[in-house]
C-alpha positions as protocol buffer text, in pm:
chain_id: "A"
residue {
  index: 1
  type: UNK
  ca { x: 0 y: 0 z: 0 }
}
residue {
  index: 2
  type: UNK
  ca { x: 140 y: 337 z: -97 }
}
residue {
  index: 3
  type: UNK
  ca { x: 140 y: 626 z: 146 }
}
residue {
  index: 4
  type: UNK
  ca { x: -23 y: 939 z: -3 }
}
residue {
  index: 5
  type: UNK
  ca { x: 154 y: 1177 z: 237 }
}
residue {
  index: 6
  type: UNK
  ca { x: 509 y: 1190 z: 376 }
}
residue {
  index: 7
  type: UNK
  ca { x: 510 y: 1301 z: 741 }
}
residue {
  index: 8
  type: UNK
  ca { x: 850 y: 1441 z: 844 }
}
residue {
  index: 9
  type: UNK
  ca { x: 840 y: 1529 z: 1213 }
}
residue {
  index: 10
  type: UNK
  ca { x: 975 y: 1852 z: 1352 }
}
residue {
  index: 11
  type: UNK
  ca { x: 1175 y: 1738 z: 1655 }
}
residue {
  index: 12
  type: UNK
  ca { x: 1388 y: 1451 z: 1773 }
}
residue {
  index: 13
  type: UNK
  ca { x: 1170 y: 1361 z: 2074 }
}
residue {
  index: 14
  type: UNK
  ca { x: 874 y: 1284 z: 1849 }
}
residue {
  index: 15
  type: UNK
  ca { x: 1097 y: 1100 z: 1598 }
}
residue {
  index: 16
  type: UNK
  ca { x: 1230 y: 881 z: 1880 }
}
residue {
  index: 17
  type: UNK
  ca { x: 875 y: 796 z: 1992 }
}
residue {
  index: 18
  type: UNK
  ca { x: 783 y: 685 z: 1640 }
}
residue {
  index: 19
  type: UNK
  ca { x: 1102 y: 486 z: 1580 }
}
residue {
  index: 20
  type: UNK
  ca { x: 1107 y: 313 z: 1918 }
}
residue {
  index: 21
  type: UNK
  ca { x: 738 y: 272 z: 2001 }
}
residue {
  index: 22
  type: UNK
  ca { x: 579 y: 219 z: 1658 }
}
residue {
  index: 23
  type: UNK
  ca { x: 842 y: 110 z: 1407 }
}
residue {
  index: 24
  type: UNK
  ca { x: 1023 y: -148 z: 1619 }
}
residue {
  index: 25
  type: UNK
  ca { x: 706 y: -347 z: 1700 }
}
residue {
  index: 26
  type: UNK
  ca { x: 575 y: -312 z: 1344 }
}
residue {
  index: 27
  type: UNK
  ca { x: 897 y: -365 z: 1147 }
}
residue {
  index: 28
  type: UNK
  ca { x: 1165 y: -496 z: 1384 }
}
residue {
  index: 29
  type: UNK
  ca { x: 1372 y: -176 z: 1378 }
}
residue {
  index: 30
  type: UNK
  ca { x: 1335 y: 201 z: 1384 }
}
residue {
  index: 31
  type: UNK
  ca { x: 1563 y: 486 z: 1285 }
}
residue {
  index: 32
  type: UNK
  ca { x: 1574 y: 858 z: 1355 }
}
residue {
  index: 33
  type: UNK
  ca { x: 1718 y: 1072 z: 1079 }
}
residue {
  index: 34
  type: UNK
  ca { x: 1810 y: 1437 z: 1064 }
}
residue {
  index: 35
  type: UNK
  ca { x: 1828 y: 1666 z: 763 }
}
residue {
  index: 36
  type: UNK
  ca { x: 1799 y: 2033 z: 679 }
}
residue {
  index: 37
  type: UNK
  ca { x: 1577 y: 2223 z: 438 }
}
residue {
  index: 38
  type: UNK
  ca { x: 1586 y: 2594 z: 348 }
}
residue {
  index: 39
  type: UNK
  ca { x: 1339 y: 2796 z: 554 }
}
residue {
  index: 40
  type: UNK
  ca { x: 1216 y: 2959 z: 232 }
}
residue {
  index: 41
  type: UNK
  ca { x: 1110 y: 2616 z: 104 }
}
residue {
  index: 42
  type: UNK
  ca { x: 958 y: 2505 z: 437 }
}
residue {
  index: 43
  type: UNK
  ca { x: 724 y: 2806 z: 434 }
}
residue {
  index: 44
  type: UNK
  ca { x: 509 y: 2629 z: 176 }
}
residue {
  index: 45
  type: UNK
  ca { x: 404 y: 2373 z: 440 }
}
residue {
  index: 46
  type: UNK
  ca { x: 193 y: 2440 z: 747 }
}
residue {
  index: 47
  type: UNK
  ca { x: 312 y: 2265 z: 1063 }
}
residue {
  index: 48
  type: UNK
  ca { x: 46 y: 2018 z: 1177 }
}
residue {
  index: 49
  type: UNK
  ca { x: 10 y: 1925 z: 1544 }
}
residue {
  index: 50
  type: UNK
  ca { x: -128 y: 1572 z: 1577 }
}
residue {
  index: 51
  type: UNK
  ca { x: -145 y: 1528 z: 1952 }
}
residue {
  index: 52
  type: UNK
  ca { x: 74 y: 1654 z: 2232 }
}
residue {
  index: 53
  type: UNK
  ca { x: 312 y: 1948 z: 2244 }
}
residue {
  index: 54
  type: UNK
  ca { x: 596 y: 1764 z: 2065 }
}
residue {
  index: 55
  type: UNK
  ca { x: 379 y: 1605 z: 1796 }
}
residue {
  index: 56
  type: UNK
  ca { x: 448 y: 1854 z: 1518 }
}
residue {
  index: 57
  type: UNK
  ca { x: 494 y: 1734 z: 1162 }
}
residue {
  index: 58
  type: UNK
  ca { x: 469 y: 1845 z: 803 }
}
residue {
  index: 59
  type: UNK
  ca { x: 229 y: 1689 z: 555 }
}
residue {
  index: 60
  type: UNK
  ca { x: 407 y: 1653 z: 221 }
}
residue {
  index: 61
  type: UNK
  ca { x: 190 y: 1510 z: -58 }
}
residue {
  index: 62
  type: UNK
  ca { x: 355 y: 1210 z: -223 }
}
residue {
  index: 63
  type: UNK
  ca { x: 354 y: 1384 z: -560 }
}
residue {
  index: 64
  type: UNK
  ca { x: 575 y: 1660 z: -409 }
}
residue {
  index: 65
  type: UNK
  ca { x: 829 y: 1423 z: -253 }
}
residue {
  index: 66
  type: UNK
  ca { x: 1083 y: 1453 z: -534 }
}
residue {
  index: 67
  type: UNK
  ca { x: 1084 y: 1832 z: -497 }
}
residue {
  index: 68
  type: UNK
  ca { x: 1110 y: 1792 z: -117 }
}
residue {
  index: 69
  type: UNK
  ca { x: 1411 y: 1562 z: -158 }
}
residue {
  index: 70
  type: UNK
  ca { x: 1573 y: 1803 z: -405 }
}
residue {
  index: 71
  type: UNK
  ca { x: 1558 y: 2074 z: -138 }
}
residue {
  index: 72
  type: UNK
  ca { x: 1745 y: 1877 z: 129 }
}
residue {
  index: 73
  type: UNK
  ca { x: 2067 y: 2059 z: 213 }
}
residue {
  index: 74
  type: UNK
  ca { x: 2367 y: 1837 z: 286 }
}
residue {
  index: 75
  type: UNK
  ca { x: 2341 y: 1481 z: 409 }
}
residue {
  index: 76
  type: UNK
  ca { x: 2069 y: 1281 z: 578 }
}
residue {
  index: 77
  type: UNK
  ca { x: 2216 y: 1161 z: 908 }
}
residue {
  index: 78
  type: UNK
  ca { x: 2095 y: 866 z: 1116 }
}
residue {
  index: 79
  type: UNK
  ca { x: 2106 y: 992 z: 1477 }
}
residue {
  index: 80
  type: UNK
  ca { x: 1945 y: 699 z: 1660 }
}
residue {
  index: 81
  type: UNK
  ca { x: 1855 y: 337 z: 1590 }
}
residue {
  index: 82
  type: UNK
  ca { x: 1625 y: 105 z: 1780 }
}
residue {
  index: 83
  type: UNK
  ca { x: 1582 y: -272 z: 1779 }
}
residue {
  index: 84
  type: UNK
  ca { x: 1380 y: -518 z: 1988 }
}
residue {
  index: 85
  type: UNK
  ca { x: 1517 y: -563 z: 2338 }
}
residue {
  index: 86
  type: UNK
  ca { x: 1708 y: -888 z: 2374 }
}
């Protein structure tokens, strides 16, 4: 099943929750990545809050993902990784 929207989150705390609490049980591993985008490009997206104070994310339509990727400045860095507890 394809995902119609890409949901990059706006802070590491929320990314950790997703990677550790959702992705590990669903997929066996979870990763937190970090990347930068120009603020002028980010202005085209409204920050969406989907729960608590740290649950801010962008909603990027799938058809705009190539443009989103083209605007990433520098490298995408994996900052954390999570696996099932042994």
